[in-house]
C-alpha positions as CSV (number, residue, x, y, z in Angstrom):
1,M,-124.3,50.0,-19.9
2,L,-124.7,47.8,-17.1
3,S,-125.9,50.4,-14.8
4,A,-129.0,50.5,-17.2
5,R,-130.2,47.1,-16.8
6,V,-129.7,47.0,-12.8
7,T,-130.3,50.0,-10.3
8,S,-128.3,50.5,-7.3
9,A,-131.5,49.9,-5.3
10,Q,-131.5,46.7,-6.9
11,I,-128.3,45.5,-6.2
12,Y,-128.3,46.7,-2.6
13,A,-131.6,44.7,-1.9
14,A,-129.9,41.7,-3.2
15,L,-126.8,42.2,-1.2
16,E,-129.1,42.0,2.0
17,E,-130.2,38.3,1.1
18,L,-126.6,37.6,0.7
19,P,-125.1,35.0,3.4
20,V,-121.7,36.8,3.0
21,T,-123.3,40.2,3.9
22,N,-124.8,38.5,7.2
23,K,-121.5,36.7,8.0
24,T,-119.5,39.9,7.5
25,S,-122.2,42.2,9.8
26,E,-121.5,39.3,12.4
27,I,-118.0,39.5,12.3
28,S,-118.0,43.6,12.2
29,A,-121.0,43.0,15.2
30,Y,-118.4,40.7,17.5
31,L,-115.4,43.3,16.8
32,D,-117.4,46.3,17.8
33,R,-118.8,44.4,21.0
34,Y,-115.7,42.4,22.4
35,F,-112.3,43.5,20.4
36,I,-110.1,44.9,23.2
37,D,-108.2,47.0,21.3
38,D,-108.8,49.9,19.0
39,Y,-109.0,49.3,14.7
40,D,-109.3,50.9,11.4
41,E,-113.0,50.3,10.6
42,Q,-112.4,51.5,7.2
43,A,-109.2,49.0,6.9
44,L,-111.4,46.3,8.0
45,A,-114.0,46.9,5.2
46,D,-111.3,47.3,2.5
47,A,-109.6,44.0,3.5
48,A,-112.7,42.3,3.7
49,A,-113.7,43.4,0.4
50,S,-110.7,42.4,-1.1
51,A,-110.6,38.9,0.3
52,M,-114.2,38.4,-1.2
53,V,-113.0,38.9,-4.7
54,T,-109.9,37.0,-4.0
55,A,-111.9,34.3,-2.9
56,T,-113.7,34.0,-6.5
57,G,-110.6,32.6,-7.7
58,D,-110.5,35.0,-10.4
59,R,-107.0,36.4,-10.5
60,W,-108.5,39.5,-13.2
61,S,-111.0,40.6,-10.7
62,Y,-109.8,42.8,-8.0
63,Y,-111.2,45.3,-5.4
64,L,-109.4,49.0,-5.1
65,S,-109.7,51.0,-1.9
66,A,-110.9,55.0,-2.7
67,A,-107.3,56.4,-2.7
68,D,-105.8,53.4,-4.8
69,Y,-108.8,54.0,-7.2
70,Q,-107.6,57.6,-7.6
71,T,-104.3,56.3,-8.6
72,Y,-105.6,53.6,-10.9
73,E,-107.6,56.6,-12.8
74,E,-104.4,58.3,-13.0
75,S,-102.6,55.5,-14.7
76,M,-105.4,54.8,-17.1
77,N,-105.3,58.4,-18.2
78,N,-101.8,58.3,-18.6
79,A,-101.6,61.5,-16.8
80,Y,-101.1,62.5,-13.0
81,V,-99.4,65.4,-10.8
82,G,-95.9,64.6,-9.6
83,I,-92.5,65.2,-10.5
84,G,-92.0,62.8,-13.6
85,V,-89.8,60.1,-12.4
86,T,-90.3,56.2,-11.9
87,I,-88.9,54.6,-8.9
88,T,-88.1,51.4,-7.5
89,E,-86.9,49.8,-4.4
90,D,-83.1,49.5,-3.9
91,Q,-82.7,48.1,-0.5
92,E,-78.8,47.7,-0.9
93,A,-78.5,51.6,-1.4
94,G,-81.2,52.5,1.5
95,G,-83.6,54.1,-0.7
96,L,-85.5,54.3,-4.0
97,R,-83.6,54.4,-6.9
98,I,-84.8,56.4,-10.1
99,E,-85.2,54.3,-13.2
100,S,-86.4,57.1,-15.3
101,V,-87.1,60.7,-15.6
102,E,-89.6,62.2,-17.8
103,A,-88.7,64.6,-20.6
104,D,-89.1,68.4,-19.5
105,S,-90.4,67.1,-16.4
106,P,-89.9,69.2,-13.0
107,A,-87.7,66.4,-11.9
108,F,-85.6,66.8,-15.3
109,H,-85.6,70.3,-14.6
110,A,-84.4,70.0,-11.2
111,G,-81.6,68.0,-12.1
112,I,-82.5,64.7,-11.1
113,E,-80.9,61.6,-12.9
114,V,-81.3,57.9,-13.5
115,G,-79.6,56.0,-11.2
116,D,-79.9,58.6,-8.3
117,I,-81.2,57.2,-5.0
118,M,-84.3,59.1,-3.4
119,L,-83.5,58.7,0.7
120,E,-86.3,60.8,1.7
121,A,-89.3,62.3,0.8
122,E,-90.9,64.9,3.0
123,G,-88.6,63.9,5.9
124,Q,-89.6,60.6,5.4
125,K,-87.6,57.3,4.8
126,T,-88.4,56.3,1.6
127,I,-87.1,52.8,2.1
128,E,-89.4,52.4,5.2
129,I,-92.5,53.7,3.6
130,G,-91.9,52.0,0.1
131,T,-92.7,52.8,-3.3
132,S,-96.5,53.2,-2.9
133,G,-96.0,55.4,0.2
134,T,-93.2,57.6,-1.3
135,R,-95.6,58.1,-4.4
136,D,-98.2,59.4,-2.3
137,L,-95.8,61.8,-0.7
138,V,-94.1,62.9,-4.0
139,R,-97.6,63.5,-5.6
140,G,-99.9,66.3,-4.7
141,E,-101.5,69.4,-5.7
142,E,-100.1,71.0,-8.8
143,G,-98.1,74.1,-7.9
144,T,-96.7,72.9,-4.9
145,T,-93.2,71.6,-4.1
146,V,-91.7,68.6,-2.2
147,H,-88.8,68.2,-0.3
148,L,-86.5,65.3,-1.3
149,K,-83.1,64.1,0.1
150,M,-81.1,62.3,-2.7
151,Q,-77.9,60.6,-3.3
152,R,-75.6,60.1,-6.2
153,G,-72.6,58.5,-5.3
154,D,-71.2,59.6,-2.2
155,E,-72.7,63.0,-2.5
156,I,-76.1,63.5,-0.5
157,F,-78.1,66.4,-1.4
158,E,-81.5,67.9,-0.9
159,L,-84.1,69.9,-3.0
160,D,-87.4,70.9,-3.6
161,V,-89.0,70.0,-6.7
162,L,-92.2,71.7,-8.1
163,R,-95.2,69.2,-8.7
164,A,-96.9,69.3,-12.0
165,S,-99.1,67.7,-14.2
166,I,-97.3,65.0,-16.2
167,Q,-98.3,63.2,-19.0
168,T,-96.9,60.0,-19.6
169,Q,-95.5,59.0,-23.1
170,V,-97.8,56.1,-24.7
171,A,-95.8,55.6,-27.5
172,S,-92.4,56.3,-29.0
173,C,-90.7,55.6,-32.3
174,R,-87.3,55.9,-34.2
175,M,-85.9,54.4,-37.1
176,L,-83.6,51.3,-37.1
177,D,-81.2,50.1,-39.7
178,G,-82.6,48.9,-43.2
179,N,-85.6,51.4,-42.7
180,V,-87.4,49.5,-40.6
181,G,-89.5,51.8,-38.4
182,Y,-89.7,50.8,-34.6
183,I,-92.6,51.5,-32.3
184,K,-92.9,51.0,-28.7
185,I,-96.3,50.8,-27.4
186,N,-96.3,51.1,-23.4
187,N,-100.0,50.5,-22.8
188,F,-103.4,50.7,-24.6
189,D,-104.9,53.2,-22.3
190,A,-105.8,57.1,-23.1
191,R,-104.2,58.4,-26.1
192,C,-102.7,55.2,-27.3
193,F,-104.4,55.4,-30.5
194,D,-103.4,58.8,-31.2
195,E,-99.7,58.6,-30.1
196,T,-99.3,55.3,-32.1
197,S,-100.6,56.3,-35.2
198,A,-98.7,59.5,-34.9
199,C,-95.7,57.0,-34.5
200,I,-96.8,55.1,-37.8
201,D,-97.2,58.1,-40.0
202,E,-94.0,59.6,-38.9
203,M,-92.1,56.3,-40.0
204,L,-93.9,56.1,-43.1
205,A,-93.1,59.7,-43.9
206,Q,-89.3,58.9,-43.0
207,G,-89.4,56.2,-45.5
208,A,-89.9,53.1,-43.5
209,K,-89.7,49.9,-45.5
210,A,-91.0,47.7,-42.3
211,L,-92.8,48.3,-39.3
212,L,-91.4,46.7,-36.1
213,F,-94.1,47.0,-32.8
214,D,-92.7,46.5,-29.3
215,V,-95.3,45.7,-26.9
216,R,-93.3,43.8,-24.5
217,F,-94.0,44.8,-21.1
218,N,-97.2,46.2,-22.1
219,G,-100.2,46.0,-19.8
220,G,-103.0,46.2,-21.9
221,G,-105.7,48.8,-21.3
222,Y,-108.7,50.1,-23.4
223,K,-110.0,47.7,-26.1
224,D,-111.1,50.7,-28.5
225,E,-107.6,52.2,-28.5
226,M,-106.4,48.6,-29.7
227,V,-109.0,48.1,-32.4
228,K,-108.4,51.7,-33.8
229,I,-104.8,50.7,-34.4
230,L,-105.5,47.6,-35.6
231,D,-108.0,49.2,-38.0
232,K,-105.1,51.5,-39.9
233,L,-103.1,48.3,-40.2
234,L,-105.4,45.1,-41.3
235,P,-107.5,45.1,-44.2
236,E,-111.2,44.4,-44.0
237,G,-112.8,41.8,-41.4
238,V,-113.1,40.8,-38.1
239,L,-110.7,42.3,-35.5
240,F,-111.9,41.6,-32.0
241,Q,-114.7,39.1,-30.9
242,S,-116.2,39.1,-27.1
243,E,-119.2,37.1,-25.2
244,D,-120.5,38.6,-22.0
245,Y,-122.2,36.9,-19.1
246,A,-125.5,36.8,-20.9
247,G,-124.2,35.3,-23.7
248,R,-124.4,38.4,-25.7
249,K,-121.4,38.2,-28.8
250,E,-120.2,41.3,-30.1
251,T,-117.2,42.0,-32.7
252,D,-115.2,45.0,-34.2
253,T,-114.2,44.9,-37.8
254,S,-111.9,46.9,-40.3
255,D,-112.4,48.5,-43.6
256,E,-110.5,47.8,-46.7
257,A,-108.0,50.5,-46.0
258,C,-104.8,49.2,-44.7
259,I,-100.6,49.2,-44.7
260,E,-98.9,46.8,-46.7
261,L,-95.7,46.6,-45.4
262,P,-93.6,43.8,-43.7
263,M,-94.5,43.9,-40.1
264,A,-93.3,42.0,-36.7
265,V,-94.6,42.1,-33.2
266,L,-92.2,41.7,-30.1
267,V,-93.9,40.2,-27.1
268,N,-93.0,38.6,-23.8
269,L,-94.7,37.1,-20.3
270,D,-95.5,40.5,-19.4
271,S,-97.5,41.3,-22.7
272,Y,-101.2,41.4,-21.2
273,S,-104.7,41.5,-22.5
274,A,-104.9,44.4,-25.4
275,A,-100.9,43.6,-26.1
276,E,-101.8,40.1,-26.4
277,F,-104.8,40.5,-28.7
278,F,-103.0,43.2,-30.7
279,A,-100.0,40.7,-31.5
280,A,-102.7,37.6,-32.4
281,A,-105.0,39.6,-34.8
282,L,-101.7,40.7,-36.4
283,Q,-100.4,37.1,-36.5
284,E,-103.7,35.5,-37.7
285,Y,-104.0,37.8,-40.6
286,G,-100.4,36.8,-42.0
287,W,-99.8,40.3,-41.4
288,A,-96.8,40.1,-39.2
289,E,-94.4,37.9,-37.6
290,V,-94.4,37.4,-33.7
291,V,-91.3,37.5,-31.9
292,G,-90.2,36.7,-28.2
293,E,-91.5,34.7,-25.4
294,K,-95.1,33.5,-25.0
295,T,-97.5,35.9,-23.5
296,C,-99.3,35.9,-20.6
297,G,-102.9,34.8,-21.4
298,K,-105.4,37.0,-20.2
299,G,-108.9,36.5,-22.0
300,N,-111.4,37.7,-19.4
301,F,-112.4,41.5,-19.8
302,Q,-113.6,43.4,-16.4
303,T,-116.2,46.0,-15.8
304,G,-115.5,48.5,-12.6
305,F,-118.4,49.1,-10.5
306,Q,-117.8,52.4,-8.2
307,L,-119.1,51.7,-4.5
308,S,-120.8,54.1,-2.5
309,D,-117.5,54.8,-0.5
310,G,-115.5,55.9,-3.6
311,S,-113.7,52.3,-3.7
312,L,-113.9,50.1,-7.0
313,L,-115.2,46.5,-7.7
314,N,-113.6,45.4,-10.9
315,I,-114.9,42.1,-11.9
316,S,-114.6,39.7,-15.0
317,I,-118.1,39.6,-17.2
318,G,-117.1,38.2,-20.1
319,K,-114.4,36.8,-22.6
320,Y,-112.6,38.1,-25.5
321,Y,-111.6,36.1,-28.6
322,T,-109.0,36.7,-31.5
323,P,-110.4,37.2,-34.9
324,Q,-110.6,33.3,-35.6
325,G,-112.4,33.3,-32.4
326,R,-109.8,31.6,-30.3
327,S,-109.4,32.5,-26.7
328,L,-106.0,33.5,-25.1
329,T,-107.0,32.5,-21.5
330,D,-104.4,30.8,-20.0
331,L,-102.6,30.1,-23.7
332,G,-101.6,33.5,-24.4
333,V,-100.2,33.8,-28.2
334,T,-97.0,31.7,-29.3
335,P,-94.7,33.4,-31.1
336,D,-93.3,32.4,-34.6
337,V,-90.1,32.9,-33.3
338,E,-89.2,32.3,-29.4
339,I,-86.5,33.7,-27.7
340,E,-86.1,33.4,-24.0
341,Y,-84.6,35.6,-21.9
342,D,-82.7,35.0,-18.2
343,D,-83.5,37.0,-15.5
344,E,-81.0,39.4,-16.1
345,T,-81.6,40.2,-19.3
346,Y,-85.3,40.4,-18.9
347,A,-84.7,43.3,-16.0
348,K,-82.2,45.0,-18.1
349,L,-84.8,45.3,-20.9
350,Y,-87.7,46.3,-18.4
351,Y,-85.4,49.0,-17.0
352,S,-84.6,50.3,-20.7
353,Q,-81.0,49.1,-20.0
354,L,-80.6,46.7,-22.9
355,E,-78.6,48.0,-25.7
356,D,-80.4,47.2,-29.0
357,A,-77.4,45.0,-30.2
358,D,-77.9,42.9,-26.9
359,D,-81.7,42.5,-27.6
360,T,-81.6,39.0,-29.5
361,Q,-85.4,39.3,-29.5
362,L,-85.0,42.8,-31.3
363,Q,-82.5,41.5,-33.7
364,A,-84.1,38.5,-34.5
365,A,-87.4,40.6,-35.7
366,L,-85.1,42.7,-37.6
367,R,-83.5,39.8,-39.6
368,I,-87.0,38.6,-40.3
369,L,-87.9,42.3,-41.6
370,T,-84.8,43.0,-43.7
371,D,-85.3,39.7,-45.3
372,K,-88.7,40.6,-46.4
373,I,-87.6,44.2,-47.4
374,S,-85.1,42.6,-50.0
375,Y,-87.6,41.2,-52.0
376,D,-88.8,44.5,-52.6
377,R,-92.4,43.4,-53.0
378,P,-93.6,45.6,-56.0
379,E,-96.9,44.4,-56.1
380,P,-98.9,42.3,-53.5
381,E,-100.1,39.7,-56.1
382,L,-96.4,39.5,-57.3
383,Y,-95.0,39.1,-53.8
384,N,-97.2,36.3,-53.1
385,L,-96.0,34.2,-55.9
386,F,-92.4,34.9,-54.4
387,A,-93.6,33.7,-51.0
388,I,-94.9,30.4,-52.7
389,I,-91.8,30.0,-54.3
390,L,-89.7,31.0,-51.4
391,G,-91.5,29.2,-48.7
392,L,-92.9,32.8,-47.0
393,K,-96.2,33.5,-45.6
394,P,-98.4,34.8,-48.7
395,R,-100.0,38.2,-47.3
396,K,-103.6,37.8,-48.0
397,K,-106.8,39.7,-47.1
398,R,-108.4,37.2,-44.9
399,I,-112.0,38.3,-44.2
400,F,-113.4,36.6,-41.0
401,T,-117.2,36.6,-40.5
402,M,-119.5,36.3,-37.9
403,E,-122.9,37.6,-36.6
404,V,-121.8,40.2,-33.9
405,D,-122.3,43.9,-32.8
406,I,-119.9,46.4,-31.9
407,N,-118.2,46.2,-28.2
408,G,-117.1,49.2,-26.1
409,K,-115.8,47.1,-23.2
410,G,-112.3,48.2,-21.6
411,I,-109.2,45.5,-21.0
412,Q,-108.0,46.3,-18.1
413,N,-104.2,47.4,-17.4
414,Q,-102.1,45.3,-15.1
415,H,-100.1,47.2,-12.4
416,A,-96.2,47.4,-13.1
417,A,-94.0,46.8,-10.0
418,A,-92.2,50.4,-10.8
419,Q,-94.4,53.5,-9.6
420,G,-94.3,56.9,-11.1
421,A,-94.2,59.8,-9.1
């Protein structure tokens, strides 16, 4: 760990010598002495810290206030205390639209439905305080209630909803036509491997002849969660590589156990970091076809430093690489089959309002998989002979080598526009 090499005392001693510290101290002194109005010192410190990180030019490094850090931790744990809804602003309706309701959540049992408009929370107009302000009001201590004013069509009603511990679903699955097991991975944060592995096992138990992974709008998460899934899917070889600020190279590898089925991965521009490296590894091994839009291109990894006031400094300290040693920074993953969506279709997909029949990316992946299933694949060696004759990709066990060690850093999750409450 970094903290084992550099003590807090050493960091603070070094900070005293930095010009930026002197400048901020000077500004604070002038404000304190001459500024005519009152100001929030904590807000000033948060703004200064955020501006310093932004000035590095690295879009993946960021600063979080103590309050925002608590929310960030909840998102990384895929758990929070609230009522179990996702909300977005709806200016035309004058409130926040309910985009999703968690199954068996307090909101579900209270009768709140997708499409309802949350007009007020605890007497405050939600359109004025926004999604973040509303989220903070709706969340709270487990066992307490929050008072809401809602609108459904022309009906306006009020209700009290119990706050409870909510675990957000990380992975879900269902069987599609042709015995294609569809697995949606929402992020690679806490519980990702457990839930995704359970989905894979469930699809195999139901007789899946192919697997389709959907990591569209997946904001990334923990590297270790992603590696464990890849280890379950891929044969022996390198899965992931990294190099930190000191030039130390590390890797993760897979054993021989793997799943020999046709696979595909759905990606888009909002597939970040771990989601990108997940797709890239399957693609480089020739284990899956990638379908959709070119991904974001996040190749740096970050480490968070909790500051003395409870805030968090999250900065890039190294770079990640694919099994073949490629950086995805500003490049992303280029799909084998590229299909772009217009803004309207993209929004429908994000809010789970796009039917399977209208999801052309999904349909393209299904065609690829059903074509591969039709060859029956009796034995890997025989399939490869068919593949050569028919112009398909042979399914070889590629083993990539590099002198590296095990890496335990995390890929940071990106914040989505919708807020959980």
